C-alpha positions as CSV (number, residue, x, y, z in Angstrom):
1,M,-22.0,-1.6,20.1
2,N,-20.3,-2.5,23.4
3,R,-21.2,-3.4,26.9
4,R,-19.2,-3.0,30.0
5,P,-17.8,-6.2,31.6
6,D,-17.5,-5.5,35.3
7,A,-21.1,-5.3,36.5
8,P,-22.4,-8.0,34.1
9,A,-19.6,-10.3,35.2
10,R,-20.5,-9.9,38.9
11,R,-24.2,-10.3,38.3
12,A,-24.5,-12.7,35.3
13,F,-25.4,-15.6,37.5
14,A,-27.5,-13.9,40.2
15,L,-30.4,-16.2,39.4
16,T,-32.3,-16.3,42.7
17,G,-35.1,-13.8,43.4
18,L,-35.0,-11.6,40.3
19,F,-33.6,-13.0,37.0
20,L,-30.0,-11.9,36.6
21,T,-30.9,-8.6,38.5
22,T,-30.0,-5.2,37.2
23,T,-27.0,-4.9,34.8
24,S,-24.7,-2.2,34.6
25,A,-20.3,-2.7,21.6
26,T,-17.6,-0.9,13.1
27,V,-15.9,2.5,8.0
28,A,-20.4,3.9,6.7
29,A,-21.7,0.8,5.3
30,L,-18.6,-0.3,3.7
31,A,-16.3,1.6,6.0
32,A,-16.9,-0.8,8.8
33,V,-15.5,-3.9,7.0
34,I,-12.5,-5.4,8.6
35,G,-10.1,-8.1,7.4
36,W,-9.6,-6.7,3.9
37,N,-6.0,-7.8,3.9
38,A,-7.2,-11.4,4.2
39,L,-8.3,-11.2,0.6
40,A,-4.8,-10.5,-0.7
41,P,-2.9,-13.6,-1.7
42,T,0.8,-14.1,-1.4
43,P,2.4,-11.6,-3.7
44,R,3.6,-13.2,-7.0
45,R,6.3,-12.4,-9.4
46,Q,5.3,-11.3,-12.9
47,Q,7.3,-10.7,-16.0
48,P,8.0,-7.2,-17.1
49,E,5.4,-5.6,-19.3
50,P,5.5,-6.1,-23.1
51,A,7.3,-3.6,-25.2
52,A,4.1,-2.3,-26.7
53,K,2.8,-1.4,-23.2
54,R,6.1,0.1,-22.3
55,A,6.0,2.3,-25.4
56,A,2.5,3.6,-24.8
57,P,2.8,7.3,-23.9
58,L,1.7,8.6,-20.6
59,A,-0.2,11.9,-20.5
60,W,-2.3,13.5,-17.8
61,K,-3.3,16.8,-16.3
62,D,-3.6,17.8,-12.6
63,L,-6.5,19.7,-11.1
64,G,-4.6,23.0,-11.5
65,G,-4.5,22.5,-15.2
66,R,-0.9,21.6,-15.6
67,S,-0.1,18.9,-18.2
68,Y,2.3,16.1,-17.7
69,G,3.9,13.6,-20.0
70,M,6.9,11.3,-20.6
71,G,9.3,14.2,-20.1
72,D,8.1,14.6,-16.5
73,V,8.4,10.8,-16.0
74,A,11.9,10.8,-17.4
75,G,12.9,13.7,-15.1
76,A,12.0,11.7,-11.9
77,K,13.8,8.8,-10.4
78,A,10.4,7.1,-10.1
79,T,6.8,8.3,-10.4
80,V,4.0,6.9,-8.1
81,F,0.3,7.1,-9.0
82,F,-2.0,6.4,-6.1
83,F,-5.5,5.6,-7.3
84,S,-8.1,6.7,-4.8
85,S,-11.7,7.9,-4.4
86,S,-13.6,10.1,-2.1
87,E,-16.4,7.5,-1.8
88,C,-14.3,4.5,-1.1
89,P,-14.0,3.9,2.7
90,I,-11.0,1.6,2.3
91,A,-9.1,4.4,0.4
92,Q,-9.7,6.8,3.3
93,K,-7.6,4.7,5.5
94,Y,-4.6,5.3,3.3
95,V,-4.5,9.1,3.0
96,G,-2.0,9.5,5.8
97,R,0.2,6.7,4.4
98,F,0.2,8.4,0.9
99,I,1.4,11.6,2.5
100,R,4.1,9.9,4.6
101,L,5.4,8.0,1.5
102,S,5.6,11.4,-0.3
103,Q,7.4,13.0,2.6
104,D,9.9,10.1,2.8
105,Y,10.6,9.7,-1.0
106,A,10.0,13.0,-2.7
107,P,13.4,14.4,-1.3
108,K,15.0,11.4,-3.1
109,G,13.6,12.4,-6.5
110,V,10.3,10.5,-6.5
111,R,7.2,12.2,-7.8
112,F,3.7,11.4,-6.5
113,F,0.1,11.9,-7.9
114,L,-3.3,11.1,-6.4
115,V,-5.6,9.9,-9.2
116,N,-9.3,9.7,-9.2
117,S,-10.9,7.5,-11.9
118,H,-14.3,7.2,-10.2
119,A,-17.1,8.5,-12.4
120,A,-19.2,9.8,-9.5
121,D,-16.5,12.2,-8.2
122,T,-16.4,15.5,-10.0
123,A,-13.3,17.5,-10.5
124,A,-14.5,20.1,-8.1
125,A,-15.3,17.6,-5.4
126,W,-11.9,15.9,-5.9
127,K,-10.1,19.3,-5.6
128,K,-11.9,20.0,-2.4
129,Y,-11.1,16.6,-1.1
130,A,-7.4,17.0,-1.8
131,A,-7.3,20.5,-0.3
132,E,-9.0,19.4,2.9
133,R,-6.4,16.7,3.4
134,K,-3.5,19.1,2.6
135,L,-1.9,16.8,0.1
136,P,1.7,17.8,-0.6
137,F,1.5,16.5,-4.2
138,P,-0.8,17.1,-7.2
139,A,-4.3,15.5,-7.5
140,V,-5.6,14.3,-10.9
141,K,-9.1,13.7,-12.1
142,D,-8.8,11.0,-14.7
143,E,-10.5,11.5,-18.1
144,G,-12.9,8.6,-17.8
145,T,-10.5,5.8,-16.9
146,A,-7.8,6.7,-19.4
147,L,-4.9,6.8,-16.9
148,A,-6.3,3.8,-15.0
149,D,-6.5,1.9,-18.3
150,R,-2.9,2.9,-19.3
151,L,-1.5,1.8,-15.9
152,S,-3.8,-1.2,-15.4
153,A,-5.3,0.1,-12.1
154,T,-8.4,-1.7,-11.1
155,V,-9.3,-0.7,-7.5
156,T,-8.9,2.0,-5.0
157,P,-6.6,2.2,-3.2
158,E,-3.9,1.0,-5.5
159,A,-0.4,2.1,-6.4
160,V,1.5,2.1,-9.7
161,V,5.2,2.8,-9.7
162,V,6.7,3.8,-13.0
163,D,10.5,4.1,-13.8
164,P,12.0,7.0,-15.8
165,A,11.4,5.0,-19.1
166,G,7.7,4.8,-18.4
167,V,7.8,1.1,-17.5
168,V,5.5,-0.1,-14.7
169,R,7.7,-1.6,-12.1
170,Y,5.2,-2.2,-9.4
171,L,1.4,-2.5,-9.4
172,G,-0.8,-3.4,-6.4
173,R,-1.5,-2.7,-2.8
174,I,0.2,0.0,-0.7
175,D,0.9,-2.5,2.1
176,D,-0.5,-5.6,3.6
177,S,-3.1,-4.3,6.0
178,T,-5.7,-1.6,6.2
179,D,-4.9,-1.4,9.9
180,P,-1.6,0.5,10.3
181,A,-0.8,-1.4,13.5
182,K,-0.9,-4.7,11.6
183,V,1.3,-3.8,8.6
184,T,4.2,-6.2,8.2
185,R,5.1,-5.4,4.6
186,G,5.2,-2.0,2.9
187,D,5.1,-3.1,-0.8
188,V,5.4,0.4,-2.3
189,R,8.3,1.2,0.0
190,E,10.1,-2.0,-1.0
191,A,9.5,-1.2,-4.7
192,L,10.9,2.3,-4.4
193,D,13.9,1.2,-2.3
194,A,14.7,-1.3,-5.1
195,L,14.3,1.2,-7.9
196,L,16.4,3.9,-6.1
197,A,19.1,1.3,-5.5
198,G,19.2,0.2,-9.1
199,Q,17.9,-3.2,-8.2
200,P,14.9,-5.2,-9.7
201,V,11.7,-5.1,-7.8
202,K,11.4,-8.5,-6.2
203,V,7.6,-8.5,-6.0
204,A,6.3,-6.6,-9.0
205,R,2.6,-7.4,-8.5
206,T,0.3,-7.8,-5.5
207,R,-3.4,-7.9,-5.3
208,A,-4.9,-4.7,-4.1
209,T,-8.3,-4.9,-2.3
210,G,-10.8,-2.1,-2.1
211,C,-13.4,-0.5,-4.3
212,A,-13.5,-1.5,-8.0
213,I,-12.8,1.2,-10.6
214,F,-15.9,1.0,-12.8
215,R,-15.3,1.0,-16.6
216,D,-18.0,1.6,-19.1
217,A,-16.0,-0.5,-21.6
218,A,-16.7,-3.5,-19.4
219,V,-20.4,-2.9,-19.8
220,A,-20.1,-2.4,-23.6
221,A,-18.3,-5.8,-23.8
222,A,-21.1,-7.5,-21.9
223,P,-23.5,-9.8,-23.9
224,A,-25.9,-7.8,-26.0
225,K,-28.9,-9.6,-24.5
226,A,-28.0,-8.1,-21.1
227,G,-28.5,-4.5,-22.2
228,G,-32.2,-4.1,-22.7
229,K,-35.7,-5.2,-21.7
230,G,-34.9,-8.8,-22.6
231,A,-32.1,-9.2,-20.0
232,K,-32.5,-12.1,-17.6
233,V,-31.7,-9.8,-14.6
234,T,-32.3,-6.1,-14.7
235,F,-32.1,-3.2,-12.4
236,T,-35.6,-2.0,-12.7
237,R,-37.3,-5.4,-12.3
238,D,-34.9,-7.3,-10.0
239,I,-32.2,-5.2,-8.3
240,A,-33.9,-2.0,-7.4
241,P,-36.4,-3.7,-5.1
242,I,-33.5,-5.5,-3.3
243,L,-31.6,-2.2,-2.8
244,S,-34.7,-0.3,-1.7
245,A,-35.6,-2.9,0.9
246,N,-32.1,-3.5,2.3
247,C,-29.7,-0.7,1.3
248,V,-31.0,2.8,0.6
249,T,-32.0,3.5,4.2
250,C,-28.3,4.3,4.7
251,H,-27.1,4.5,1.1
252,R,-28.7,7.8,0.1
253,K,-27.6,11.4,-0.1
254,G,-27.1,12.9,3.3
255,D,-27.1,9.7,5.2
256,V,-24.5,7.7,6.9
257,A,-23.2,5.4,4.1
258,P,-20.2,6.7,2.1
259,F,-22.1,6.7,-1.2
260,A,-25.7,6.5,-2.5
261,L,-27.4,3.5,-4.2
262,D,-30.8,5.0,-4.7
263,T,-30.4,5.7,-8.5
264,Y,-29.5,3.4,-11.3
265,A,-26.4,5.5,-12.2
266,Q,-25.0,5.0,-8.7
267,A,-25.9,1.3,-8.4
268,K,-24.2,0.7,-11.8
269,L,-21.0,2.3,-10.7
270,W,-20.9,0.1,-7.6
271,A,-22.2,-3.1,-9.1
272,P,-18.9,-5.1,-8.8
273,A,-18.5,-4.0,-5.1
274,I,-22.2,-4.8,-4.4
275,K,-21.6,-8.3,-5.9
276,E,-18.6,-8.9,-3.8
277,Y,-19.9,-7.6,-0.5
278,T,-23.2,-9.4,-0.7
279,A,-21.6,-12.7,-1.7
280,R,-19.4,-12.5,1.4
281,R,-22.5,-11.4,3.5
282,L,-20.6,-8.3,4.6
283,M,-23.5,-6.2,3.4
284,P,-26.2,-5.6,4.4
285,P,-24.7,-5.5,8.0
286,F,-27.5,-7.6,9.6
287,K,-26.0,-10.6,11.3
288,A,-29.0,-12.3,13.0
289,D,-30.5,-15.2,11.0
290,P,-34.2,-14.2,10.6
291,A,-35.2,-17.8,10.6
292,Q,-33.7,-18.3,14.1
293,G,-35.6,-16.1,16.6
294,G,-37.2,-13.6,14.2
295,P,-38.9,-11.9,12.7
296,F,-37.0,-8.8,13.6
297,H,-37.6,-5.2,13.0
298,D,-35.3,-3.6,10.4
299,T,-34.3,-7.0,9.0
300,R,-31.9,-6.5,6.1
301,W,-31.1,-10.1,5.1
302,L,-30.6,-11.3,1.5
303,T,-31.6,-14.8,0.5
304,D,-29.2,-16.9,-1.5
305,A,-31.4,-16.3,-4.6
306,Q,-31.1,-12.5,-4.2
307,I,-27.4,-12.7,-3.9
308,A,-27.2,-14.8,-7.0
309,Q,-29.4,-12.3,-8.8
310,I,-27.0,-9.5,-7.9
311,A,-24.0,-11.4,-9.1
312,A,-25.7,-12.2,-12.4
313,W,-26.7,-8.6,-12.9
314,A,-23.2,-7.3,-12.2
315,D,-21.6,-10.0,-14.4
316,S,-23.9,-9.1,-17.3
317,G,-22.9,-5.4,-17.3
318,A,-25.5,-4.1,-14.8
319,P,-28.3,-3.6,-17.3
320,L,-31.1,-1.1,-16.6
321,G,-34.0,-3.0,-18.1
322,D,-37.3,-1.2,-18.9
323,P,-37.2,2.3,-17.4
324,K,-41.0,2.3,-17.2
325,A,-40.7,-0.6,-14.7
326,T,-38.6,1.4,-12.2
327,P,-40.3,0.8,-8.8
328,P,-41.3,3.8,-6.7
329,A,-38.7,5.0,-4.2
330,P,-39.1,3.7,-0.7
331,K,-40.9,6.0,1.8
332,L,-38.2,7.2,4.2
333,H,-38.0,10.1,6.5
334,A,-35.7,12.9,5.3
335,A,-32.1,12.3,6.1
336,G,-31.4,14.2,9.3
337,D,-35.0,14.6,10.5
338,W,-36.3,13.0,13.7
339,A,-38.2,9.9,12.4
340,L,-40.7,9.9,15.3
341,G,-41.5,13.6,15.1
342,A,-40.8,16.4,17.5
343,P,-39.0,14.9,20.6
344,D,-39.5,16.0,24.2
345,M,-35.8,16.6,24.8
346,V,-32.8,17.0,22.4
347,L,-29.4,16.6,24.1
348,K,-25.8,16.9,22.8
349,P,-22.3,17.2,24.3
350,V,-21.4,20.6,25.7
351,R,-19.3,21.4,22.7
352,P,-18.2,19.7,19.4
353,Y,-15.6,17.0,19.4
354,R,-12.5,17.3,17.1
355,L,-11.2,14.1,15.7
356,E,-7.7,13.6,14.4
357,A,-7.2,12.8,10.7
358,E,-5.8,9.3,11.1
359,G,-5.0,6.5,13.5
360,K,-7.1,3.9,15.3
361,D,-10.8,4.1,15.8
362,V,-11.9,6.2,18.8
363,Y,-14.6,5.3,21.4
364,R,-15.6,8.5,23.1
365,N,-17.9,9.0,26.1
366,F,-19.8,12.3,26.4
367,T,-21.8,13.2,29.5
368,L,-24.9,15.0,28.3
369,P,-25.9,18.3,30.0
370,A,-29.2,17.2,31.6
371,D,-30.1,16.8,35.2
372,F,-32.8,14.3,36.0
373,E,-34.4,15.6,39.1
374,K,-37.0,12.8,39.2
375,D,-37.4,9.3,37.7
376,T,-37.9,9.7,34.0
377,Y,-39.5,7.1,31.8
378,V,-38.3,7.1,28.2
379,K,-40.4,5.5,25.4
380,A,-37.8,5.9,22.6
381,M,-34.4,7.4,21.8
382,D,-33.3,8.6,18.4
383,F,-29.9,9.6,17.3
384,K,-28.6,12.2,14.8
385,P,-24.9,11.8,14.0
386,G,-23.3,15.2,13.7
387,N,-20.8,14.0,11.1
388,R,-21.9,11.0,9.2
389,A,-18.5,10.5,7.5
390,I,-17.0,9.4,10.8
391,V,-19.7,8.2,13.2
392,H,-20.0,4.4,13.1
393,H,-22.4,3.7,15.9
394,I,-23.8,5.3,19.0
395,I,-24.9,4.1,22.5
396,A,-26.7,6.0,25.2
397,Y,-25.7,4.6,28.6
398,I,-27.3,5.5,31.9
399,D,-24.8,6.4,34.5
400,I,-27.1,5.3,37.3
401,T,-25.5,7.3,40.1
402,G,-23.6,9.9,38.0
403,E,-20.4,9.0,39.8
404,T,-18.3,8.1,36.7
405,S,-19.5,11.2,34.9
406,R,-18.4,13.5,37.8
407,L,-15.0,11.8,37.9
408,K,-14.3,11.6,34.2
409,D,-15.9,14.5,32.5
410,N,-14.0,17.8,31.8
411,Q,-10.6,16.2,32.5
412,E,-9.3,16.6,28.9
413,A,-8.9,19.3,26.4
414,E,-11.6,17.8,24.2
415,P,-15.1,17.1,25.6
416,G,-15.7,13.7,27.2
417,W,-13.3,10.9,27.7
418,S,-12.0,7.9,25.7
419,V,-12.6,4.3,26.5
420,G,-11.2,1.1,25.1
421,G,-14.1,0.0,23.0
422,G,-14.9,-3.2,24.9
423,G,-17.4,-1.7,27.3
424,S,-19.2,1.4,28.6
425,G,-16.4,2.7,30.8
426,I,-19.0,3.5,33.5
427,K,-18.8,2.0,37.0
428,N,-22.5,1.5,37.5
429,D,-24.4,1.6,34.3
430,D,-27.5,0.5,32.5
431,W,-28.4,0.3,28.9
432,G,-30.4,3.2,27.4
433,E,-30.5,2.7,23.6
434,G,-28.2,2.2,20.7
435,W,-27.9,3.1,17.0
436,A,-26.1,1.6,14.1
437,P,-26.6,2.3,10.4
438,G,-29.9,0.7,9.3
439,M,-31.6,0.9,12.7
440,S,-34.8,2.8,13.0
441,P,-36.2,4.3,16.2
442,R,-39.3,2.8,17.6
443,L,-41.6,3.6,20.5
444,L,-41.9,0.9,23.1
445,P,-45.4,-0.6,23.6
446,P,-48.0,1.1,25.8
447,G,-47.0,0.9,29.5
448,V,-43.4,-0.1,28.7
449,A,-40.4,2.3,29.1
450,V,-36.8,2.6,30.0
451,K,-36.2,4.2,33.4
452,V,-33.6,7.0,33.9
453,P,-33.4,7.2,37.7
454,K,-33.4,10.5,39.6
455,G,-29.8,11.8,39.9
456,A,-28.6,9.7,36.9
457,K,-26.7,11.0,33.9
458,L,-27.0,10.1,30.3
459,V,-23.7,9.3,28.7
460,L,-23.4,9.1,24.9
461,Q,-20.7,6.7,23.6
462,V,-19.7,7.4,20.0
463,H,-17.6,5.1,17.9
464,Y,-15.5,7.1,15.4
465,H,-13.8,6.0,12.2
466,K,-11.1,8.4,10.9
467,S,-11.5,9.9,7.4
468,G,-8.0,11.0,6.5
469,K,-8.6,14.6,7.4
470,P,-9.4,16.4,10.7
471,E,-13.1,16.2,11.4
472,V,-15.6,17.8,13.9
473,D,-18.7,16.0,15.3
474,H,-21.6,17.2,17.5
475,T,-23.9,14.2,17.7
476,E,-27.4,14.6,19.2
477,V,-29.9,12.3,20.9
478,A,-33.6,12.8,21.1
479,L,-35.7,11.5,24.0
480,Y,-39.4,10.7,23.8
481,I,-40.9,10.7,27.3
482,A,-43.8,8.5,28.4
483,K,-47.1,10.3,28.7
484,E,-49.1,7.3,29.8
485,P,-48.7,5.4,33.1
486,V,-45.7,3.0,33.0
487,T,-46.4,-0.4,34.3
488,D,-43.3,-2.2,33.0
489,V,-39.7,-1.0,33.0
490,L,-37.6,-2.5,30.2
491,R,-34.6,-4.0,31.8
492,T,-31.4,-5.2,30.0
493,V,-30.0,-8.2,31.7
494,P,-27.0,-10.3,30.8
495,L,-26.8,-14.0,29.9
496,G,-23.2,-14.9,29.6
497,S,-19.9,-16.1,31.2
498,P,-16.7,-14.4,32.4
499,L,-15.0,-17.8,32.4
500,I,-13.0,-17.3,29.2
501,A,-9.6,-18.7,28.4
502,L,-9.0,-18.9,24.7
503,Q,-5.8,-20.8,23.9
504,P,-3.6,-19.3,21.1
505,G,-3.5,-21.1,17.8
506,L,-6.9,-22.8,18.2
507,A,-10.1,-22.2,16.2
508,G,-13.6,-23.4,17.2
509,Q,-13.1,-22.8,20.9
510,T,-16.5,-22.8,22.7
511,V,-17.8,-20.8,25.6
512,K,-21.2,-21.6,27.1
513,A,-23.6,-20.1,29.6
514,A,-27.1,-21.1,30.9
515,A,-29.8,-19.7,33.1
516,I,-33.4,-20.6,34.2
517,L,-36.1,-18.0,34.3
518,P,-37.6,-17.6,37.8
519,Y,-40.7,-15.9,36.4
520,P,-42.3,-15.5,33.0
521,V,-40.9,-12.7,30.7
522,K,-41.6,-10.9,27.5
523,L,-38.4,-10.5,25.5
524,Y,-38.3,-7.4,23.3
525,Q,-34.7,-7.4,22.1
526,T,-31.4,-9.3,22.2
527,L,-27.9,-7.7,21.9
528,P,-25.1,-10.3,21.4
529,H,-21.7,-9.1,22.4
530,M,-18.2,-10.5,21.8
531,H,-14.9,-8.9,20.7
532,M,-12.5,-9.5,17.8
533,L,-12.2,-13.3,18.1
534,G,-15.9,-14.1,18.2
535,K,-17.2,-16.2,15.3
536,T,-20.8,-17.4,16.2
537,M,-23.3,-17.2,18.9
538,T,-26.7,-18.9,19.5
539,V,-29.2,-18.5,22.3
540,T,-31.9,-21.2,22.6
541,A,-34.8,-21.3,25.0
542,T,-36.0,-24.7,26.3
543,L,-39.5,-24.3,27.6
544,P,-40.7,-26.4,30.7
545,D,-42.5,-28.8,28.3
546,G,-39.3,-29.5,26.4
547,T,-40.1,-27.3,23.4
548,K,-37.1,-25.5,22.0
549,R,-37.4,-21.9,20.8
550,P,-34.5,-20.2,19.0
551,V,-33.8,-16.7,20.5
552,I,-31.0,-15.6,18.2
553,A,-28.3,-17.0,15.9
554,I,-25.3,-15.1,14.7
555,R,-23.4,-17.2,12.1
556,D,-20.7,-14.7,11.1
557,W,-19.9,-12.3,14.0
558,D,-18.5,-8.9,13.2
559,F,-17.3,-6.7,16.1
560,N,-17.9,-3.6,13.9
561,W,-21.5,-4.4,13.3
562,Q,-23.2,-5.0,16.7
563,M,-26.8,-4.0,17.3
564,A,-29.8,-4.8,19.4
565,Y,-32.1,-7.1,17.4
566,R,-35.6,-6.1,18.1
567,Y,-38.5,-8.6,17.8
568,V,-41.6,-7.7,15.8
569,E,-43.5,-9.4,18.5
570,P,-42.0,-10.0,21.9
571,I,-41.0,-13.6,22.7
572,R,-43.0,-14.8,25.6
573,L,-41.1,-17.3,27.8
574,P,-42.8,-19.0,30.8
575,K,-41.3,-19.5,34.2
576,G,-38.8,-22.3,34.3
577,T,-37.6,-21.8,30.8
578,R,-33.9,-22.6,30.4
579,L,-31.8,-20.3,28.3
580,D,-28.6,-21.7,26.7
581,L,-25.9,-19.6,25.1
582,V,-23.2,-21.2,22.9
583,A,-20.5,-19.0,21.4
584,T,-17.4,-19.9,19.3
585,Y,-14.0,-18.2,19.0
586,D,-11.1,-18.3,16.6
587,N,-7.7,-17.4,18.3
588,T,-5.5,-18.3,15.3
589,A,-3.2,-16.1,13.2
590,S,-5.4,-16.8,10.2
591,N,-8.3,-15.0,11.7
592,P,-8.4,-11.7,9.8
593,N,-9.7,-9.9,12.9
594,Q,-7.0,-11.2,15.2
595,P,-5.8,-8.2,17.3
596,S,-2.6,-9.9,18.6
597,N,0.5,-10.9,16.6
598,P,1.3,-13.6,17.5
599,P,-1.9,-14.9,19.1
600,K,-1.8,-15.0,22.8
601,L,-3.9,-16.5,25.7
602,V,-7.1,-14.4,25.8
603,T,-9.3,-14.0,28.9
604,F,-12.3,-12.0,30.0
605,G,-11.7,-8.2,29.9
606,E,-12.8,-4.8,28.7
607,Q,-10.2,-4.1,26.1
608,T,-10.8,-5.2,22.5
609,T,-7.7,-7.5,22.8
610,D,-9.6,-9.3,25.7
611,E,-12.8,-11.1,25.1
612,M,-16.4,-11.2,26.3
613,C,-19.4,-13.6,25.9
614,F,-22.8,-12.0,26.6
615,A,-26.2,-11.8,25.2
616,F,-27.9,-8.8,26.7
617,L,-31.7,-9.4,26.9
618,G,-34.2,-6.5,26.9
619,L,-37.2,-7.8,28.8
620,V,-40.1,-7.2,31.1
621,R,-41.8,-9.4,33.6
622,D,-44.9,-11.0,32.0
623,R,-47.4,-10.1,34.6
624,A,-50.4,-11.3,32.6
625,A,-48.9,-14.8,32.2
626,E,-48.0,-14.8,35.9
627,A,-51.5,-13.9,36.9
628,A,-53.0,-16.6,34.7
629,A,-50.7,-19.3,35.9
630,P,-51.8,-21.6,38.8
631,A,-49.9,-21.0,42.1
632,Q,-46.9,-23.3,42.3
633,T,-43.5,-23.5,43.8
634,T,-40.6,-23.8,41.4
635,Q,-37.0,-24.1,42.5
636,V,-34.6,-21.9,40.6
637,G,-31.4,-23.6,39.4
638,R,-29.2,-24.5,36.5
């Protein structure tokens, strides 16, 4: 979730009088992962397949019931099998590229098929998926993994190129980046060009990265001791509690994640991916170290021991264990319901927003149709994505004067207006609330609320991932209005620096900022914010007596997974506390999140190709501590 640079930059160091004064941030749990192409090693040559493999017959049937075999292969100049899945978010990024390859090479005599070997996808669901995306070539539902086994496909998305003799001439990734703008090598195109020219394929194998194709045969081959009650690590005893506590809030039917993990059957299918994602700490997408500043609400952080358990379970064939030991399902509100009960207001854009099938992510601002004729105090906001397949995260900003909304709204064919992704796009804004997968709405404590001033407008910023087909979204936000007298307005103030000049080709570059509190505060939440080059951020409080108190520590920054980290108990910081922020950046070509090729000098700015360095602090003045403190004069300074 993103914050706007301009107002924070002007006011980040206004430390006299009031602390920092008023201020003006991922595709579905796996969908938000970036840098997948960093996993792919340099393509390597491989010898042609052995004669036995070449001679094995190819046979398959499309969703229309038509059968294919070696005669069909021989009748084409080349045949391409794209392995994909409706549940794999990485595969969704390639639908448009599959279609363009077909459009470019089908007229040259190349045949294409879209193959689904994923057990959780039914033939009916796959047929619907293909029809919605208007594929110009047949879709195939593999019988088990027969076709994937014959062609040695292991992940989705992956391509297999076969010559007229049935020999596999290319196997691997479609190209070298999930981001079309970063593609430098089209591996399938190169293979087809070589085959059509009668030349050998120079690079016959590359490593495809994505979602593993699950094979029951792999489970059958696992050690016998792993299959039953005597297994060292089992789903019922060890893995289900981990998933229930950290994953199924999002990974359940009807919620935002691309697939469910609330049953053994689903978890078993995804066991290899769960192992990989947790080992790399890409999932769960909770980046704040609980030992540094916590405890936090909604903490979803795996210990090293839990990650090792998941790996051992996946490696041993994902055994169930004793079915009688299955723990009860976690108590969650029904997907799509308002978790806090009936709201006082439900707002949504004036009409649905239509999203294109493919391309870059979209950050769209929608002015909500509500006039605030008096100051309104909000205890909580909850969000209901209208289309969970494409909504990555949501922020409600307060357009304090309504000026930007009046200028920007209703100027385009679609509702709202697009922004660059690095900020709010509002001239004079304040923070309302944000939502990302895994966050739960919470009422602020008695007497504390967010203020929506008279005459202000609420602006909903939605971050969209594209799914490979045209989509429609109509996201809603619910407001819970304070009924009791409000004594403290939660303010979001910035600690940070606009003095950023990241030199190209250098990793480990540091940006620092500091401030001294002119009065005691209660800190309720912290929202770190950097862009694509950010790597780590820490905020540390040094109390007047010299005691150091960690506020937050992000060890592995991910621009696609930004959230406000909310403390279970507010952090009370006395007057005179010094806050120190230290952030590091990697502006090298080896950074998988690098937005520029080649790397360039990066300075402060709103675009995602620029950078920022802020920790936005949600706090109130601690009046009780102030009243209890003896009268004294303290100079404010750095």
